[in-house]
C-alpha positions as CSV (number, residue, x, y, z in Angstrom):
1,X,-66.8,-74.7,69.6
2,X,-67.7,-71.8,67.4
3,X,-71.4,-71.8,66.2
4,X,-72.7,-69.7,63.6
5,X,-75.5,-67.7,64.9
6,X,-76.2,-65.1,62.0
7,X,-74.9,-63.3,59.3
8,X,-74.0,-59.7,58.3
9,X,-74.1,-59.0,54.6
10,X,-70.8,-56.7,54.6
11,X,-67.5,-58.6,54.6
12,X,-64.6,-58.0,56.8
13,X,-61.0,-57.5,55.8
14,X,-59.2,-60.4,57.5
15,X,-54.9,-59.9,58.1
16,X,-53.6,-63.5,58.6
17,X,-50.4,-64.1,59.8
18,X,-48.6,-67.5,60.7
19,X,-45.6,-67.3,62.6
20,X,-43.2,-70.4,61.6
21,X,-40.8,-69.9,64.5
22,X,-43.1,-70.2,67.4
23,X,-46.2,-72.2,65.8
24,X,-49.1,-69.3,66.0
25,X,-51.3,-68.2,63.6
26,X,-53.1,-65.0,64.3
27,X,-56.3,-63.7,62.4
28,X,-57.1,-59.6,63.1
29,X,-59.8,-57.7,61.5
30,X,-60.4,-54.0,61.8
31,X,-63.2,-54.4,64.3
32,X,-60.4,-55.8,67.1
33,X,-60.4,-52.9,70.1
34,X,-60.5,-53.1,73.8
35,X,-63.8,-53.8,73.8
36,X,-64.1,-56.9,72.3
37,X,-64.8,-60.1,74.3
38,X,-62.0,-63.0,74.8
39,X,-63.4,-67.0,74.8
40,X,-61.6,-70.2,74.9
41,X,-62.6,-71.8,71.9
42,X,-60.0,-74.9,72.6
43,X,-56.7,-75.5,74.3
44,X,-54.6,-72.8,72.6
45,X,-57.0,-71.2,70.8
46,X,-58.5,-67.6,71.8
47,X,-61.2,-65.9,70.0
48,X,-62.3,-61.9,70.5
49,X,-65.4,-60.7,69.4
50,X,-67.1,-57.8,69.5
51,X,-71.0,-56.8,70.8
52,X,-72.4,-57.8,67.3
53,X,-70.5,-61.1,67.6
54,X,-68.3,-60.3,64.8
55,X,-64.2,-61.9,65.0
56,X,-61.9,-58.8,66.2
57,X,-59.3,-61.6,66.5
58,X,-58.2,-65.2,66.7
59,X,-55.0,-66.8,67.9
60,X,-53.9,-70.5,68.0
61,X,-51.0,-71.3,69.6
62,X,-49.0,-74.6,68.7
63,X,-51.6,-76.2,66.5
64,X,-51.0,-79.6,65.2
65,X,-49.4,-79.0,61.6
66,X,-51.1,-81.9,59.3
67,X,-50.6,-83.2,56.1
68,X,-54.0,-83.9,55.7
69,X,-56.4,-81.4,54.1
70,X,-60.1,-80.7,54.4
71,X,-62.1,-82.6,52.9
72,X,-65.1,-80.3,51.0
73,X,-66.2,-81.8,47.8
74,X,-69.7,-82.0,48.9
75,X,-70.9,-78.6,49.5
76,X,-74.4,-78.1,48.7
77,X,-75.0,-74.2,50.4
78,X,-72.6,-71.2,50.2
79,X,-73.2,-67.9,51.9
80,X,-71.3,-64.8,51.3
81,X,-71.1,-62.6,54.4
82,X,-69.5,-62.4,57.7
83,X,-70.8,-64.8,60.1
84,X,-71.9,-64.0,63.6
85,X,-70.1,-66.5,66.3
86,X,-71.0,-67.8,69.7
87,X,-68.1,-69.4,71.1
88,X,-68.1,-72.6,73.6
89,X,-64.9,-74.1,75.0
90,X,-64.4,-77.6,74.0
91,X,-61.3,-79.6,74.9
92,X,-59.8,-80.4,71.4
93,X,-56.4,-79.9,69.6
94,X,-56.7,-77.5,66.4
95,X,-54.8,-78.6,63.6
96,X,-53.3,-76.1,60.8
97,X,-52.8,-77.7,57.0
98,X,-50.5,-75.2,54.7
99,X,-50.1,-75.0,51.2
100,X,-48.6,-72.7,48.7
101,X,-51.9,-70.9,48.2
102,X,-53.8,-71.8,51.4
103,X,-53.7,-71.9,55.3
104,X,-56.7,-74.0,56.6
105,X,-57.2,-74.2,60.3
106,X,-59.1,-77.1,61.0
107,X,-61.4,-77.1,64.4
108,X,-63.1,-80.3,64.0
109,X,-61.8,-82.8,61.7
110,X,-64.6,-85.2,62.2
111,X,-66.9,-83.5,60.8
112,X,-68.2,-83.6,57.3
113,X,-68.3,-80.1,55.6
114,X,-72.1,-79.0,54.5
115,X,-71.8,-75.4,54.1
116,X,-69.4,-72.8,53.2
117,X,-69.5,-69.0,54.4
118,X,-67.1,-66.8,51.9
119,X,-65.8,-63.3,54.1
120,X,-63.1,-61.7,52.0
121,X,-60.0,-63.8,52.3
122,X,-61.7,-66.5,54.5
123,X,-63.8,-69.3,54.0
124,X,-65.6,-70.6,57.1
125,X,-66.6,-74.3,56.4
126,X,-69.7,-75.3,58.7
127,X,-71.4,-78.3,59.7
128,X,-74.8,-77.9,61.5
129,X,-73.9,-74.0,61.7
130,X,-70.7,-75.1,63.5
131,X,-67.2,-73.8,61.8
132,X,-65.6,-77.0,61.2
133,X,-62.5,-75.2,59.5
134,X,-61.5,-71.7,58.3
135,X,-59.6,-71.6,54.6
136,X,-57.4,-68.3,54.4
137,X,-55.9,-67.0,51.5
138,X,-53.9,-63.8,51.0
139,X,-51.5,-64.7,54.2
140,X,-48.2,-64.1,55.4
141,X,-45.5,-66.7,57.0
142,X,-43.2,-64.9,59.3
143,X,-39.8,-66.8,60.9
144,X,-39.5,-63.9,63.9
């Protein structure tokens, strides 16, 4: 489970890459360094955050590829900035939905989206301050 405990006004730049041949998605920011602390978010998903609880890197290994996207029509609140994240392990599968212009990592497909946090090329979708999904634009797909 990824909980949002606050926001920074500045926005991070996210480098998003999906390796199709080994089914791994990697999101990295300029904050990633040796001081970032790694957390298992779920089976196959690691997240590194810095001392300010900001994302350094996220890696999802073998997410379930799905044709079903994220339902997000009733969003009532938006925030612009960078979320501060508290990570707790939760046994669940991470899903991945890919379209031509968006790559969506679905953390919890059972929850209804209530809020979004727009941070550069990633939108964090939330339910009760917990991340339901991350929608990435400006990403690359490799075949290495």
